[in-house]
N, C-alpha and C positions, 0 to 999 in steps of 0.2 A: 214947776219943780215941787216935789213932795218930800217931806222929811219925816222919819220915824225914829223915835227914841229906841235905843237898844237897851234891853233888860228891864224895861218898864212899859206899862200901858199908858201912852201919852199921845193920842191922836192930835195932829197939828193941822192947821188950816191949809187948804189947797191953793196953790198959785201955780198955774201951768206955764211952763216955758218950753214950748215945742221946738224941736229940731226938725225942719222940713227938708226932705230930699226930693228933688224933682226926678231923679232917675235911680240908678243903683246906689246902694249904700257903700260908703267908704268907712274904713275903721279909723276912728278918731279917739284920742285919749279923753277920758272924763276928767272932771274936777274933783278935788278931794273935799269931803265934808268934814265937819268938826268931829272931834273924838266923841264917841258915845251916841252918834246918830247915823242913820242911814239916809242918804240923799238919793232920790229917784228922779230921773228925767224921762221924757217921752219922745220916742222916735215915731215919725209919721210919714206915710206915703199914700198918695191917691193918684193912681195912674190908669190910663186907658191905652191899651196896646192893640191897634188895629192889625188884623191879619195881613192886609194889603196896605202899602204905603199910600195908594191913591184913593182908598175908600174908607169911610168911617165905620162900616160894618161889613162882616162880623168883627168883633173885638173882644179882648179879654180885659175885664175890669179887675184891677189888682191893687191891693192896698193893705196897710197895716197901721196899727196904733199900739205901741208896745212900751210899757214902762220898763226901764232898766236902771240898775244902780250906777251912779256916777260919783258918789262920795261915801266915805266910811272907811273902815280898816280894809287893807288889801285882801285879807283872808275872807272877810264878810262879803265884799264886792265880788271876789272871784267865785266863791261858793254859790252865791245867789245867781250870778251870771250863768254858771254851769247848770243850775236847776232850771232856769228859764229856757235855755237852749235845749235841754233834754225834754221839755214839755211840748215842743213844737213838732208835730207829726212824728211822735215816738223817737225823737232825737235824730231824725234823718239828716239834719244839717249840723250836728254837733261835731266839733273838732278839738284839737289840743288847745287852741287859743281860748275857747269858751267865751267868745266875744259876741254879744247879742247883735250888734250892728252888722258884723260879718255874717252871722247866721241869717239875718233878714235878707241880706244880699243874695245868699244862696237860695232862700225861699223864693225870691222874685225870679232869679235865673231859672230855677227848676220849673216853676209853673208857666213861665213864658215859653220856655223851650218845649214843655210837654204840650202846650196848646198848639204851637206850630207843627210839632211832629204828628199829633193826632189828626189834624186837618190837612196835612200835606198830600194825602192820597186822593183828595177830591179836586175836581177842576174848579176854576174860578167861577164859572157859571153856576155849578152845583152849590157852591158855598154862598154865592150872592142870593140865590133863590130861597135859601134856608137860613138867612142871616139871623132871624129872630131866635131860632133854636140854638144857634151857634155863638151867641153872645155869652160867653162863659164868665165866671166870676171866681176869684179866690181872695179871701180877706182874712186878716188875723188881728185879734185884739188880745193884748196881754196887760193885766193890771193887778195891782194889789187890791184885794177885795176887803181887807180888814186886818187889823192887828189886835190880838187878844193876848194880854200879858206879854210875854216875849216871843210869841209865835206870830209869824207873818203868813197870811193865807194869800195865795196867788192863783189866778186863773188865766188860762189861755183858751180863747174861743176861736175856732176856725170855721168859716163858712165857705162852702164850695158849691158851685153849680156848673155842671158840664152836660147840659141837655136834659130832656125828660120833663116830668111833671113838676118837680120841685128840687131845690138844693138840699143840702144837709149841713146841720150845725153839729160840731163836736166840741164839747167843753172838757178841758183837762184841768184838774185842781191839784195843788200841792200845798203842804204846810212846811214853812221854813222855820227851824228852831234857831233863833238868833243868839241863844246862849251857847249852843253846841256848834253853831254855824254849819248846819247841814239840814237837808230835807228829811222829814219824818217818814218812815215806813209804817204800815199798819202793825207789823210785828213789834215795832218799838213802843207802840201805844197800848195795844191790847194783848193780854197774856193768852197763850194757847189754852190754858186750863179753863178760862172763863169764856172763851170764844163761843162755845155752844149756847150759853145763856144770852150773850150779846147777839148772836145770830137770830135767836128766836124773837127777841125784842125788835130786832131789825126787820124781820119779816112781818110782824104784826103792825109795825109803824109804816112799812111799805104799803100794806093794805089800806091804810087811811088815805094815802095819796089817790087811790082808785075808789074812794068812798065805800070801802068794804069794812065790815066789822072786825075781821081778823084775817090772818093769812089763809085759813081753811076756807073762808068765804070767798077770798080772792081767787084761790085755786078753782073752786067750784064754778065760778062765773067765767073762767077761761079767758081773762084779760091778758095773761102773760103768754109768751111763747112757751112751748112745751119742752123746755130745757130742764136741767137740774135746778133746784131751788136757788134763787139769787142770794147773795150774802154780802157782807162788807167788803169793799174793794179798796184799792189804793187811790181811788178818785174821791178825795174828801177834803174838807176844809174845817177850820175852827172858827167859831165866833162866840159871843156871849151866851148864845142859846145852848151850844153843845157842839157835837161833831155832826156835820152834814155830809152825806154821800150823794153823788150825782151819777145818774145813769144817762147815757146818750140815746138819741133816737135809734130804735131797732136793737138796743142792747138786750132788753128783756121784754119789750112790748112793741106793738105796731107804731108806725110813724105818728098816727093821730094822737097818741098819748104824750108826745113831746119828750121831755127830759124828766123822768121821775126822780124825786129826791126823798131821802130818808134822813131825819134828824133824831138823834138820841141826846137827851138833855144831860148836862153835867151831873145833875142830881141822880139820874138813873145810872150813869156810868161810874160815878165815884166808888161805890162798893165793889165794882167789877174790875177796876184797874189795879195792876200790881203797884206796889209802893215805889218801884224803880221807874215806872212809866213817866216820861217827860210831861205827860198831860196832867200829872198830879200837881204840877206847879200852878195850875189855875185855881186851886182850892186854897 
């Protein structure tokens, strides 16, 4: 169980109290934390679902390890719950309850059902002879990656393999404002008037990820897909260094380049942020 102070930067020691589910998740009420702190618990599942009851392969490896709020003010817990649910596969399992445990149950049901539906057209002999390629995987990790001032940065990492040369990892990041009790949007943080300057800084910093001197050098070397110039997205987090943006595999460059990241320091950003930006509270 992890605890985070609300309205101040106070990282506390980690002591994990896992809740392990052997099958599908049921919705259970959490425990209330003390006033002024957010309490997080971890939901875990490790499961192997064979396609046939009488054979070990092919099978779907399915799992998750997701931190969710179980203590704190009802508004804080509810708002953070909703943000986490919306981050998993673009909110595919979000409903009116905004319950992380129920969302994870839907995640399991969806991937298990899709696995059986996709392979249902093949005969048992065909599947048995190609079992190695048909051992699919779907896993999910959700965790707080840090608290800076009264901003909580959270990431959801999905890994999926459904045949072929390799699987794919998708990382989704969000920043939760614990004072306003809501996730931040980029438009809340950076003003439209200064966005062109921020974007140019962003592009030159992106070039450093690819060991290029600046963005012109990066374009000339042809490392990026030939799309429009990449820019700051909603996929970002806060830490003591500044704001970091994450691109996923194939977003802007071939698979071999992994997940490019861009960090702009607080010193660089301070003169470019509007006075009403929530991020001004870090100074």
